[in-house]
PyMOL Python script that loads the backbone (N, CA, C, O; Angstrom):
from pymol import cmd

cmd.read_pdbstr("""\
ATOM      1  N   MET A   1       7.809 -42.481 -22.565  1.00  0.00           N
ATOM      2  CA  MET A   1       7.307 -41.250 -23.112  1.00  0.00           C
ATOM      3  C   MET A   1       5.915 -40.917 -22.562  1.00  0.00           C
ATOM      4  O   MET A   1       5.631 -39.767 -22.227  1.00  0.00           O
ATOM      5  N   LYS A   2       5.047 -41.941 -22.474  1.00  0.00           N
ATOM      6  CA  LYS A   2       3.704 -41.713 -21.962  1.00  0.00           C
ATOM      7  C   LYS A   2       3.730 -41.281 -20.498  1.00  0.00           C
ATOM      8  O   LYS A   2       2.909 -40.473 -20.064  1.00  0.00           O
ATOM      9  N   LYS A   3       4.692 -41.834 -19.734  1.00  0.00           N
ATOM     10  CA  LYS A   3       4.801 -41.468 -18.320  1.00  0.00           C
ATOM     11  C   LYS A   3       5.170 -40.003 -18.166  1.00  0.00           C
ATOM     12  O   LYS A   3       4.677 -39.341 -17.252  1.00  0.00           O
ATOM     13  N   LYS A   4       6.020 -39.481 -19.033  1.00  0.00           N
ATOM     14  CA  LYS A   4       6.412 -38.074 -18.969  1.00  0.00           C
ATOM     15  C   LYS A   4       5.226 -37.173 -19.292  1.00  0.00           C
ATOM     16  O   LYS A   4       5.022 -36.152 -18.636  1.00  0.00           O
ATOM     17  N   ILE A   5       4.457 -37.543 -20.285  1.00  0.00           N
ATOM     18  CA  ILE A   5       3.292 -36.743 -20.667  1.00  0.00           C
ATOM     19  C   ILE A   5       2.262 -36.741 -19.549  1.00  0.00           C
ATOM     20  O   ILE A   5       1.693 -35.697 -19.229  1.00  0.00           O
ATOM     21  N   ILE A   6       2.021 -37.894 -18.957  1.00  0.00           N
ATOM     22  CA  ILE A   6       1.072 -37.985 -17.842  1.00  0.00           C
ATOM     23  C   ILE A   6       1.563 -37.160 -16.656  1.00  0.00           C
ATOM     24  O   ILE A   6       0.771 -36.469 -16.015  1.00  0.00           O
ATOM     25  N   ALA A   7       2.858 -37.225 -16.359  1.00  0.00           N
ATOM     26  CA  ALA A   7       3.423 -36.444 -15.258  1.00  0.00           C
ATOM     27  C   ALA A   7       3.280 -34.947 -15.512  1.00  0.00           C
ATOM     28  O   ALA A   7       2.948 -34.194 -14.597  1.00  0.00           O
ATOM     29  N   ILE A   8       3.524 -34.516 -16.727  1.00  0.00           N
ATOM     30  CA  ILE A   8       3.388 -33.096 -17.073  1.00  0.00           C
ATOM     31  C   ILE A   8       1.937 -32.650 -16.951  1.00  0.00           C
ATOM     32  O   ILE A   8       1.664 -31.559 -16.449  1.00  0.00           O
ATOM     33  N   ILE A   9       1.009 -33.479 -17.402  1.00  0.00           N
ATOM     34  CA  ILE A   9      -0.410 -33.147 -17.298  1.00  0.00           C
ATOM     35  C   ILE A   9      -0.832 -33.038 -15.835  1.00  0.00           C
ATOM     36  O   ILE A   9      -1.579 -32.128 -15.474  1.00  0.00           O
ATOM     37  N   ILE A  10      -0.369 -33.939 -15.006  1.00  0.00           N
ATOM     38  CA  ILE A  10      -0.696 -33.897 -13.573  1.00  0.00           C
ATOM     39  C   ILE A  10      -0.130 -32.642 -12.933  1.00  0.00           C
ATOM     40  O   ILE A  10      -0.813 -32.006 -12.130  1.00  0.00           O
ATOM     41  N   ILE A  11       1.084 -32.272 -13.261  1.00  0.00           N
ATOM     42  CA  ILE A  11       1.695 -31.057 -12.707  1.00  0.00           C
ATOM     43  C   ILE A  11       0.914 -29.821 -13.136  1.00  0.00           C
ATOM     44  O   ILE A  11       0.692 -28.923 -12.324  1.00  0.00           O
ATOM     45  N   ILE A  12       0.500 -29.760 -14.378  1.00  0.00           N
ATOM     46  CA  ILE A  12      -0.277 -28.615 -14.862  1.00  0.00           C
ATOM     47  C   ILE A  12      -1.612 -28.522 -14.130  1.00  0.00           C
ATOM     48  O   ILE A  12      -2.032 -27.430 -13.748  1.00  0.00           O
ATOM     49  N   ILE A  13      -2.274 -29.641 -13.935  1.00  0.00           N
ATOM     50  CA  ILE A  13      -3.547 -29.645 -13.211  1.00  0.00           C
ATOM     51  C   ILE A  13      -3.348 -29.179 -11.774  1.00  0.00           C
ATOM     52  O   ILE A  13      -4.160 -28.413 -11.254  1.00  0.00           O
ATOM     53  N   ILE A  14      -2.296 -29.625 -11.140  1.00  0.00           N
ATOM     54  CA  ILE A  14      -2.013 -29.211  -9.759  1.00  0.00           C
ATOM     55  C   ILE A  14      -1.783 -27.706  -9.688  1.00  0.00           C
ATOM     56  O   ILE A  14      -2.304 -27.041  -8.792  1.00  0.00           O
ATOM     57  N   VAL A  15      -1.015 -27.168 -10.615  1.00  0.00           N
ATOM     58  CA  VAL A  15      -0.730 -25.732 -10.616  1.00  0.00           C
ATOM     59  C   VAL A  15      -1.999 -24.923 -10.851  1.00  0.00           C
ATOM     60  O   VAL A  15      -2.160 -23.852 -10.266  1.00  0.00           O
ATOM     61  N   ILE A  16      -2.887 -25.406 -11.685  1.00  0.00           N
ATOM     62  CA  ILE A  16      -4.123 -24.681 -11.989  1.00  0.00           C
ATOM     63  C   ILE A  16      -5.119 -24.752 -10.842  1.00  0.00           C
ATOM     64  O   ILE A  16      -5.861 -23.794 -10.623  1.00  0.00           O
ATOM     65  N   VAL A  17      -5.157 -25.851 -10.106  1.00  0.00           N
ATOM     66  CA  VAL A  17      -6.225 -26.085  -9.141  1.00  0.00           C
ATOM     67  C   VAL A  17      -5.852 -25.743  -7.692  1.00  0.00           C
ATOM     68  O   VAL A  17      -6.709 -25.250  -6.959  1.00  0.00           O
ATOM     69  N   ILE A  18      -4.638 -25.979  -7.259  1.00  0.00           N
ATOM     70  CA  ILE A  18      -4.279 -25.800  -5.845  1.00  0.00           C
ATOM     71  C   ILE A  18      -3.995 -24.329  -5.549  1.00  0.00           C
ATOM     72  O   ILE A  18      -3.119 -23.733  -6.177  1.00  0.00           O
ATOM     73  N   PRO A  19      -4.730 -23.730  -4.594  1.00  0.00           N
ATOM     74  CA  PRO A  19      -4.516 -22.323  -4.267  1.00  0.00           C
ATOM     75  C   PRO A  19      -3.311 -22.120  -3.347  1.00  0.00           C
ATOM     76  O   PRO A  19      -2.930 -23.008  -2.584  1.00  0.00           O
ATOM     77  N   ILE A  20      -2.732 -20.941  -3.441  1.00  0.00           N
ATOM     78  CA  ILE A  20      -1.595 -20.565  -2.605  1.00  0.00           C
ATOM     79  C   ILE A  20      -2.077 -19.509  -1.612  1.00  0.00           C
ATOM     80  O   ILE A  20      -2.570 -18.463  -2.033  1.00  0.00           O
ATOM     81  N   PRO A  21      -1.950 -19.751  -0.310  1.00  0.00           N
ATOM     82  CA  PRO A  21      -2.422 -18.764   0.673  1.00  0.00           C
ATOM     83  C   PRO A  21      -1.462 -17.587   0.808  1.00  0.00           C
ATOM     84  O   PRO A  21      -0.255 -17.722   0.606  1.00  0.00           O
ATOM     85  N   THR A  22      -2.024 -16.433   1.154  1.00  0.00           N
ATOM     86  CA  THR A  22      -1.219 -15.259   1.461  1.00  0.00           C
ATOM     87  C   THR A  22      -1.348 -14.975   2.954  1.00  0.00           C
ATOM     88  O   THR A  22      -2.213 -15.540   3.624  1.00  0.00           O
ATOM     89  N   SER A  23      -0.500 -14.111   3.469  1.00  0.00           N
ATOM     90  CA  SER A  23      -0.573 -13.770   4.889  1.00  0.00           C
ATOM     91  C   SER A  23      -1.795 -12.890   5.141  1.00  0.00           C
ATOM     92  O   SER A  23      -2.267 -12.223   4.220  1.00  0.00           O
ATOM     93  N   PRO A  24      -2.319 -12.875   6.376  1.00  0.00           N
ATOM     94  CA  PRO A  24      -3.499 -12.048   6.673  1.00  0.00           C
ATOM     95  C   PRO A  24      -3.203 -10.568   6.434  1.00  0.00           C
ATOM     96  O   PRO A  24      -2.096 -10.095   6.691  1.00  0.00           O
ATOM     97  N   MET A  25      -4.192  -9.857   5.948  1.00  0.00           N
ATOM     98  CA  MET A  25      -4.041  -8.428   5.702  1.00  0.00           C
ATOM     99  C   MET A  25      -4.322  -7.655   6.980  1.00  0.00           C
ATOM    100  O   MET A  25      -4.886  -8.190   7.935  1.00  0.00           O
ATOM    101  N   LYS A  26      -3.926  -6.403   6.987  1.00  0.00           N
ATOM    102  CA  LYS A  26      -4.086  -5.578   8.185  1.00  0.00           C
ATOM    103  C   LYS A  26      -5.401  -4.810   8.177  1.00  0.00           C
ATOM    104  O   LYS A  26      -5.502  -3.746   8.787  1.00  0.00           O
ATOM    105  N   ASP A  27      -6.410  -5.343   7.490  1.00  0.00           N
ATOM    106  CA  ASP A  27      -7.721  -4.694   7.437  1.00  0.00           C
ATOM    107  C   ASP A  27      -8.713  -5.355   8.386  1.00  0.00           C
ATOM    108  O   ASP A  27      -9.892  -5.001   8.398  1.00  0.00           O
ATOM    109  N   GLY A  28      -8.251  -6.294   9.166  1.00  0.00           N
ATOM    110  CA  GLY A  28      -9.108  -7.037  10.078  1.00  0.00           C
ATOM    111  C   GLY A  28      -8.831  -8.522  10.005  1.00  0.00           C
ATOM    112  O   GLY A  28      -9.408  -9.299  10.766  1.00  0.00           O
ATOM    113  N   GLY A  29      -7.951  -8.929   9.097  1.00  0.00           N
ATOM    114  CA  GLY A  29      -7.560 -10.329   8.993  1.00  0.00           C
ATOM    115  C   GLY A  29      -8.006 -11.034   7.732  1.00  0.00           C
ATOM    116  O   GLY A  29      -8.077 -12.263   7.715  1.00  0.00           O
ATOM    117  N   THR A  30      -8.310 -10.292   6.667  1.00  0.00           N
ATOM    118  CA  THR A  30      -8.719 -10.897   5.408  1.00  0.00           C
ATOM    119  C   THR A  30      -7.614 -11.802   4.878  1.00  0.00           C
ATOM    120  O   THR A  30      -6.442 -11.425   4.869  1.00  0.00           O
ATOM    121  N   ARG A  31      -7.997 -13.006   4.434  1.00  0.00           N
ATOM    122  CA  ARG A  31      -7.043 -13.964   3.840  1.00  0.00           C
ATOM    123  C   ARG A  31      -7.415 -14.194   2.385  1.00  0.00           C
ATOM    124  O   ARG A  31      -8.593 -14.230   2.029  1.00  0.00           O
ATOM    125  N   VAL A  32      -6.395 -14.349   1.550  1.00  0.00           N
ATOM    126  CA  VAL A  32      -6.601 -14.592   0.123  1.00  0.00           C
ATOM    127  C   VAL A  32      -5.871 -15.872  -0.258  1.00  0.00           C
ATOM    128  O   VAL A  32      -4.717 -16.075   0.118  1.00  0.00           O
ATOM    129  N   TYR A  33      -6.551 -16.730  -1.006  1.00  0.00           N
ATOM    130  CA  TYR A  33      -5.974 -17.961  -1.541  1.00  0.00           C
ATOM    131  C   TYR A  33      -6.085 -17.881  -3.056  1.00  0.00           C
ATOM    132  O   TYR A  33      -7.192 -17.812  -3.590  1.00  0.00           O
ATOM    133  N   CYS A  34      -4.952 -17.889  -3.760  1.00  0.00           N
ATOM    134  CA  CYS A  34      -4.943 -17.687  -5.216  1.00  0.00           C
ATOM    135  C   CYS A  34      -4.498 -18.942  -5.956  1.00  0.00           C
ATOM    136  O   CYS A  34      -3.510 -19.582  -5.597  1.00  0.00           O
ATOM    137  N   ALA A  35      -5.245 -19.271  -6.988  1.00  0.00           N
ATOM    138  CA  ALA A  35      -4.862 -20.287  -7.967  1.00  0.00           C
ATOM    139  C   ALA A  35      -4.930 -19.606  -9.333  1.00  0.00           C
ATOM    140  O   ALA A  35      -5.371 -18.461  -9.428  1.00  0.00           O
ATOM    141  N   LEU A  36      -4.510 -20.280 -10.367  1.00  0.00           N
ATOM    142  CA  LEU A  36      -4.538 -19.657 -11.690  1.00  0.00           C
ATOM    143  C   LEU A  36      -5.946 -19.495 -12.241  1.00  0.00           C
ATOM    144  O   LEU A  36      -6.177 -18.623 -13.079  1.00  0.00           O
ATOM    145  N   THR A  37      -6.888 -20.309 -11.794  1.00  0.00           N
ATOM    146  CA  THR A  37      -8.236 -20.253 -12.349  1.00  0.00           C
ATOM    147  C   THR A  37      -9.272 -19.653 -11.404  1.00  0.00           C
ATOM    148  O   THR A  37     -10.393 -19.382 -11.834  1.00  0.00           O
ATOM    149  N   TYR A  38      -8.940 -19.438 -10.140  1.00  0.00           N
ATOM    150  CA  TYR A  38      -9.887 -18.858  -9.194  1.00  0.00           C
ATOM    151  C   TYR A  38      -9.148 -18.233  -8.020  1.00  0.00           C
ATOM    152  O   TYR A  38      -7.949 -18.444  -7.833  1.00  0.00           O
ATOM    153  N   LYS A  39      -9.892 -17.454  -7.229  1.00  0.00           N
ATOM    154  CA  LYS A  39      -9.367 -16.826  -6.019  1.00  0.00           C
ATOM    155  C   LYS A  39     -10.427 -16.950  -4.937  1.00  0.00           C
ATOM    156  O   LYS A  39     -11.600 -16.667  -5.181  1.00  0.00           O
ATOM    157  N   VAL A  40     -10.023 -17.373  -3.743  1.00  0.00           N
ATOM    158  CA  VAL A  40     -10.914 -17.456  -2.597  1.00  0.00           C
ATOM    159  C   VAL A  40     -10.489 -16.374  -1.614  1.00  0.00           C
ATOM    160  O   VAL A  40      -9.317 -16.275  -1.250  1.00  0.00           O
ATOM    161  N   VAL A  41     -11.463 -15.557  -1.185  1.00  0.00           N
ATOM    162  CA  VAL A  41     -11.180 -14.483  -0.232  1.00  0.00           C
ATOM    163  C   VAL A  41     -12.024 -14.722   1.006  1.00  0.00           C
ATOM    164  O   VAL A  41     -13.251 -14.784   0.923  1.00  0.00           O
ATOM    165  N   GLU A  42     -11.375 -14.856   2.149  1.00  0.00           N
ATOM    166  CA  GLU A  42     -12.064 -14.925   3.439  1.00  0.00           C
ATOM    167  C   GLU A  42     -12.061 -13.510   4.002  1.00  0.00           C
ATOM    168  O   GLU A  42     -11.084 -13.063   4.602  1.00  0.00           O
ATOM    169  N   TRP A  43     -13.179 -12.815   3.796  1.00  0.00           N
ATOM    170  CA  TRP A  43     -13.271 -11.427   4.225  1.00  0.00           C
ATOM    171  C   TRP A  43     -13.433 -11.338   5.739  1.00  0.00           C
ATOM    172  O   TRP A  43     -14.325 -11.965   6.311  1.00  0.00           O
ATOM    173  N   HIS A  44     -12.582 -10.569   6.375  1.00  0.00           N
ATOM    174  CA  HIS A  44     -12.696 -10.173   7.778  1.00  0.00           C
ATOM    175  C   HIS A  44     -12.254  -8.714   7.790  1.00  0.00           C
ATOM    176  O   HIS A  44     -11.091  -8.408   8.052  1.00  0.00           O
ATOM    177  N   ARG A  45     -13.192  -7.825   7.504  1.00  0.00           N
ATOM    178  CA  ARG A  45     -12.833  -6.439   7.263  1.00  0.00           C
ATOM    179  C   ARG A  45     -13.801  -5.516   7.985  1.00  0.00           C
ATOM    180  O   ARG A  45     -15.004  -5.773   8.023  1.00  0.00           O
ATOM    181  N   PHE A  46     -13.268  -4.432   8.563  1.00  0.00           N
ATOM    182  CA  PHE A  46     -14.094  -3.406   9.180  1.00  0.00           C
ATOM    183  C   PHE A  46     -14.434  -2.370   8.124  1.00  0.00           C
ATOM    184  O   PHE A  46     -13.588  -2.012   7.304  1.00  0.00           O
ATOM    185  N   TYR A  47     -15.665  -1.889   8.140  1.00  0.00           N
ATOM    186  CA  TYR A  47     -16.076  -0.894   7.153  1.00  0.00           C
ATOM    187  C   TYR A  47     -17.164  -0.012   7.744  1.00  0.00           C
ATOM    188  O   TYR A  47     -17.834  -0.380   8.709  1.00  0.00           O
ATOM    189  N   GLY A  48     -17.323   1.153   7.147  1.00  0.00           N
ATOM    190  CA  GLY A  48     -18.419   2.066   7.475  1.00  0.00           C
ATOM    191  C   GLY A  48     -18.601   2.290   8.963  1.00  0.00           C
ATOM    192  O   GLY A  48     -17.648   2.231   9.739  1.00  0.00           O
ATOM    193  N   GLY A  49     -19.799   2.538   9.331  1.00  0.00           N
ATOM    194  CA  GLY A  49     -20.154   2.736  10.717  1.00  0.00           C
ATOM    195  C   GLY A  49     -21.656   2.866  10.829  1.00  0.00           C
ATOM    196  O   GLY A  49     -22.324   3.307   9.894  1.00  0.00           O
ATOM    197  N   ASP A  50     -22.181   2.481  11.972  1.00  0.00           N
ATOM    198  CA  ASP A  50     -23.619   2.633  12.151  1.00  0.00           C
ATOM    199  C   ASP A  50     -23.905   3.986  12.800  1.00  0.00           C
ATOM    200  O   ASP A  50     -23.025   4.847  12.831  1.00  0.00           O
ATOM    201  N   SER A  51     -25.097   4.187  13.310  1.00  0.00           N
ATOM    202  CA  SER A  51     -25.508   5.499  13.824  1.00  0.00           C
ATOM    203  C   SER A  51     -24.686   5.962  15.021  1.00  0.00           C
ATOM    204  O   SER A  51     -24.545   7.167  15.231  1.00  0.00           O
ATOM    205  N   ASP A  52     -24.142   5.046  15.808  1.00  0.00           N
ATOM    206  CA  ASP A  52     -23.339   5.466  16.959  1.00  0.00           C
ATOM    207  C   ASP A  52     -21.840   5.497  16.652  1.00  0.00           C
ATOM    208  O   ASP A  52     -21.028   5.629  17.568  1.00  0.00           O
ATOM    209  N   GLY A  53     -21.466   5.376  15.379  1.00  0.00           N
ATOM    210  CA  GLY A  53     -20.067   5.520  14.969  1.00  0.00           C
ATOM    211  C   GLY A  53     -19.235   4.258  15.064  1.00  0.00           C
ATOM    212  O   GLY A  53     -18.041   4.285  14.764  1.00  0.00           O
ATOM    213  N   GLU A  54     -19.835   3.155  15.474  1.00  0.00           N
ATOM    214  CA  GLU A  54     -19.101   1.896  15.578  1.00  0.00           C
ATOM    215  C   GLU A  54     -18.927   1.277  14.191  1.00  0.00           C
ATOM    216  O   GLU A  54     -19.898   1.165  13.442  1.00  0.00           O
ATOM    217  N   PRO A  55     -17.705   0.873  13.842  1.00  0.00           N
ATOM    218  CA  PRO A  55     -17.520   0.220  12.536  1.00  0.00           C
ATOM    219  C   PRO A  55     -18.143  -1.173  12.530  1.00  0.00           C
ATOM    220  O   PRO A  55     -18.188  -1.855  13.553  1.00  0.00           O
ATOM    221  N   LYS A  56     -18.613  -1.571  11.373  1.00  0.00           N
ATOM    222  CA  LYS A  56     -19.190  -2.905  11.207  1.00  0.00           C
ATOM    223  C   LYS A  56     -18.093  -3.837  10.707  1.00  0.00           C
ATOM    224  O   LYS A  56     -17.158  -3.410  10.030  1.00  0.00           O
ATOM    225  N   GLN A  57     -18.220  -5.104  11.049  1.00  0.00           N
ATOM    226  CA  GLN A  57     -17.266  -6.089  10.533  1.00  0.00           C
ATOM    227  C   GLN A  57     -17.950  -6.936   9.480  1.00  0.00           C
ATOM    228  O   GLN A  57     -19.072  -7.406   9.666  1.00  0.00           O
ATOM    229  N   TYR A  58     -17.252  -7.122   8.365  1.00  0.00           N
ATOM    230  CA  TYR A  58     -17.749  -7.910   7.243  1.00  0.00           C
ATOM    231  C   TYR A  58     -17.036  -9.249   7.269  1.00  0.00           C
ATOM    232  O   TYR A  58     -15.822  -9.303   7.072  1.00  0.00           O
ATOM    233  N   ASP A  59     -17.769 -10.333   7.510  1.00  0.00           N
ATOM    234  CA  ASP A  59     -17.221 -11.687   7.548  1.00  0.00           C
ATOM    235  C   ASP A  59     -17.949 -12.540   6.526  1.00  0.00           C
ATOM    236  O   ASP A  59     -19.140 -12.819   6.667  1.00  0.00           O
ATOM    237  N   LYS A  60     -17.222 -12.951   5.495  1.00  0.00           N
ATOM    238  CA  LYS A  60     -17.818 -13.756   4.438  1.00  0.00           C
ATOM    239  C   LYS A  60     -16.688 -14.405   3.648  1.00  0.00           C
ATOM    240  O   LYS A  60     -15.578 -13.877   3.589  1.00  0.00           O
ATOM    241  N   THR A  61     -16.974 -15.541   3.049  1.00  0.00           N
ATOM    242  CA  THR A  61     -16.020 -16.189   2.149  1.00  0.00           C
ATOM    243  C   THR A  61     -16.591 -16.118   0.738  1.00  0.00           C
ATOM    244  O   THR A  61     -17.724 -16.529   0.490  1.00  0.00           O
ATOM    245  N   SER A  62     -15.779 -15.585  -0.187  1.00  0.00           N
ATOM    246  CA  SER A  62     -16.210 -15.419  -1.576  1.00  0.00           C
ATOM    247  C   SER A  62     -15.228 -16.105  -2.516  1.00  0.00           C
ATOM    248  O   SER A  62     -14.025 -16.152  -2.257  1.00  0.00           O
ATOM    249  N   VAL A  63     -15.762 -16.635  -3.610  1.00  0.00           N
ATOM    250  CA  VAL A  63     -14.935 -17.270  -4.636  1.00  0.00           C
ATOM    251  C   VAL A  63     -15.084 -16.465  -5.917  1.00  0.00           C
ATOM    252  O   VAL A  63     -16.199 -16.184  -6.356  1.00  0.00           O
ATOM    253  N   TYR A  64     -13.960 -16.096  -6.515  1.00  0.00           N
ATOM    254  CA  TYR A  64     -13.945 -15.332  -7.756  1.00  0.00           C
ATOM    255  C   TYR A  64     -13.288 -16.185  -8.834  1.00  0.00           C
ATOM    256  O   TYR A  64     -12.132 -16.588  -8.708  1.00  0.00           O
ATOM    257  N   LEU A  65     -14.037 -16.448  -9.884  1.00  0.00           N
ATOM    258  CA  LEU A  65     -13.540 -17.283 -10.966  1.00  0.00           C
ATOM    259  C   LEU A  65     -12.878 -16.424 -12.034  1.00  0.00           C
ATOM    260  O   LEU A  65     -13.035 -15.204 -12.056  1.00  0.00           O
ATOM    261  N   PHE A  66     -12.139 -17.079 -12.913  1.00  0.00           N
ATOM    262  CA  PHE A  66     -11.471 -16.408 -14.006  1.00  0.00           C
ATOM    263  C   PHE A  66     -12.483 -15.592 -14.798  1.00  0.00           C
ATOM    264  O   PHE A  66     -13.549 -16.137 -15.083  1.00  0.00           O
ATOM    265  N   PRO A  67     -12.261 -14.378 -15.169  1.00  0.00           N
ATOM    266  CA  PRO A  67     -11.066 -13.547 -15.102  1.00  0.00           C
ATOM    267  C   PRO A  67     -11.007 -12.655 -13.863  1.00  0.00           C
ATOM    268  O   PRO A  67     -10.030 -11.930 -13.675  1.00  0.00           O
ATOM    269  N   ASN A  68     -12.057 -12.699 -13.000  1.00  0.00           N
ATOM    270  CA  ASN A  68     -12.066 -11.844 -11.814  1.00  0.00           C
ATOM    271  C   ASN A  68     -10.991 -12.211 -10.804  1.00  0.00           C
ATOM    272  O   ASN A  68     -10.713 -11.421  -9.902  1.00  0.00           O
ATOM    273  N   ASN A  69     -10.380 -13.373 -10.924  1.00  0.00           N
ATOM    274  CA  ASN A  69      -9.354 -13.769  -9.974  1.00  0.00           C
ATOM    275  C   ASN A  69      -8.090 -12.922 -10.112  1.00  0.00           C
ATOM    276  O   ASN A  69      -7.233 -12.954  -9.229  1.00  0.00           O
ATOM    277  N   PHE A  70      -7.958 -12.168 -11.198  1.00  0.00           N
ATOM    278  CA  PHE A  70      -6.792 -11.319 -11.377  1.00  0.00           C
ATOM    279  C   PHE A  70      -7.010  -9.884 -10.896  1.00  0.00           C
ATOM    280  O   PHE A  70      -6.106  -9.056 -11.005  1.00  0.00           O
ATOM    281  N   LEU A  71      -8.193  -9.581 -10.365  1.00  0.00           N
ATOM    282  CA  LEU A  71      -8.456  -8.247  -9.830  1.00  0.00           C
ATOM    283  C   LEU A  71      -7.765  -8.077  -8.488  1.00  0.00           C
ATOM    284  O   LEU A  71      -7.520  -9.053  -7.779  1.00  0.00           O
ATOM    285  N   SER A  72      -7.450  -6.823  -8.138  1.00  0.00           N
ATOM    286  CA  SER A  72      -6.826  -6.551  -6.844  1.00  0.00           C
ATOM    287  C   SER A  72      -7.859  -6.708  -5.735  1.00  0.00           C
ATOM    288  O   SER A  72      -9.059  -6.776  -5.999  1.00  0.00           O
ATOM    289  N   ILE A  73      -7.390  -6.763  -4.505  1.00  0.00           N
ATOM    290  CA  ILE A  73      -8.288  -6.935  -3.362  1.00  0.00           C
ATOM    291  C   ILE A  73      -9.203  -5.716  -3.203  1.00  0.00           C
ATOM    292  O   ILE A  73     -10.341  -5.856  -2.755  1.00  0.00           O
ATOM    293  N   ASP A  74      -8.720  -4.531  -3.562  1.00  0.00           N
ATOM    294  CA  ASP A  74      -9.554  -3.332  -3.485  1.00  0.00           C
ATOM    295  C   ASP A  74     -10.678  -3.364  -4.516  1.00  0.00           C
ATOM    296  O   ASP A  74     -11.801  -2.952  -4.226  1.00  0.00           O
ATOM    297  N   GLU A  75     -10.380  -3.849  -5.712  1.00  0.00           N
ATOM    298  CA  GLU A  75     -11.416  -3.977  -6.728  1.00  0.00           C
ATOM    299  C   GLU A  75     -12.441  -5.037  -6.334  1.00  0.00           C
ATOM    300  O   GLU A  75     -13.633  -4.874  -6.592  1.00  0.00           O
ATOM    301  N   LEU A  76     -11.986  -6.110  -5.717  1.00  0.00           N
ATOM    302  CA  LEU A  76     -12.913  -7.141  -5.243  1.00  0.00           C
ATOM    303  C   LEU A  76     -13.787  -6.615  -4.109  1.00  0.00           C
ATOM    304  O   LEU A  76     -14.957  -6.982  -3.999  1.00  0.00           O
ATOM    305  N   TRP A  77     -13.218  -5.754  -3.268  1.00  0.00           N
ATOM    306  CA  TRP A  77     -13.992  -5.147  -2.176  1.00  0.00           C
ATOM    307  C   TRP A  77     -15.119  -4.291  -2.743  1.00  0.00           C
ATOM    308  O   TRP A  77     -16.232  -4.309  -2.218  1.00  0.00           O
ATOM    309  N   LYS A  78     -14.842  -3.541  -3.811  1.00  0.00           N
ATOM    310  CA  LYS A  78     -15.882  -2.729  -4.463  1.00  0.00           C
ATOM    311  C   LYS A  78     -16.996  -3.625  -4.986  1.00  0.00           C
ATOM    312  O   LYS A  78     -18.173  -3.280  -4.880  1.00  0.00           O
ATOM    313  N   ILE A  79     -16.631  -4.773  -5.552  1.00  0.00           N
ATOM    314  CA  ILE A  79     -17.646  -5.721  -6.029  1.00  0.00           C
ATOM    315  C   ILE A  79     -18.493  -6.220  -4.863  1.00  0.00           C
ATOM    316  O   ILE A  79     -19.715  -6.303  -4.980  1.00  0.00           O
ATOM    317  N   GLU A  80     -17.860  -6.551  -3.744  1.00  0.00           N
ATOM    318  CA  GLU A  80     -18.595  -7.040  -2.572  1.00  0.00           C
ATOM    319  C   GLU A  80     -19.563  -5.983  -2.045  1.00  0.00           C
ATOM    320  O   GLU A  80     -20.697  -6.302  -1.688  1.00  0.00           O
ATOM    321  N   MET A  81     -19.124  -4.740  -1.997  1.00  0.00           N
ATOM    322  CA  MET A  81     -19.971  -3.679  -1.466  1.00  0.00           C
ATOM    323  C   MET A  81     -21.109  -3.353  -2.426  1.00  0.00           C
ATOM    324  O   MET A  81     -22.180  -2.938  -1.982  1.00  0.00           O
ATOM    325  N   SER A  82     -20.906  -3.530  -3.721  1.00  0.00           N
ATOM    326  CA  SER A  82     -21.985  -3.267  -4.676  1.00  0.00           C
ATOM    327  C   SER A  82     -23.059  -4.359  -4.621  1.00  0.00           C
ATOM    328  O   SER A  82     -24.192  -4.125  -5.043  1.00  0.00           O
ATOM    329  N   GLN A  83     -22.722  -5.536  -4.113  1.00  0.00           N
ATOM    330  CA  GLN A  83     -23.692  -6.626  -4.008  1.00  0.00           C
ATOM    331  C   GLN A  83     -24.523  -6.548  -2.740  1.00  0.00           C
ATOM    332  O   GLN A  83     -25.480  -7.306  -2.580  1.00  0.00           O
ATOM    333  N   GLN A  84     -24.176  -5.656  -1.851  1.00  0.00           N
ATOM    334  CA  GLN A  84     -24.917  -5.534  -0.589  1.00  0.00           C
ATOM    335  C   GLN A  84     -26.188  -4.777  -0.751  1.00  0.00           C
ATOM    336  O   GLN A  84     -26.923  -4.590   0.219  1.00  0.00           O
TER     337      GLN A  84
END
""", "prot")
cmd.dss("prot")
cmd.show_as("cartoon", "prot")
cmd.util.cbc("prot")
cmd.orient("prot")
């Protein structure tokens, strides 16, 4: 009985902690890794433009903890741009 309880606890911890990767997005290659308690976003995104019209590339890795891990990638992008 104790072995079953320990096994269940280990499985729950694994599900909560290990992130699942998604395929790269078509915004420049942004990758998202999702777990139940956090989300890691490797930003590789083109945005805006400077004075000569060239878009800038945003490269950064961000970690979003619960409850922000349930926000969409567009909502997370707004958060990133507001911190700049």
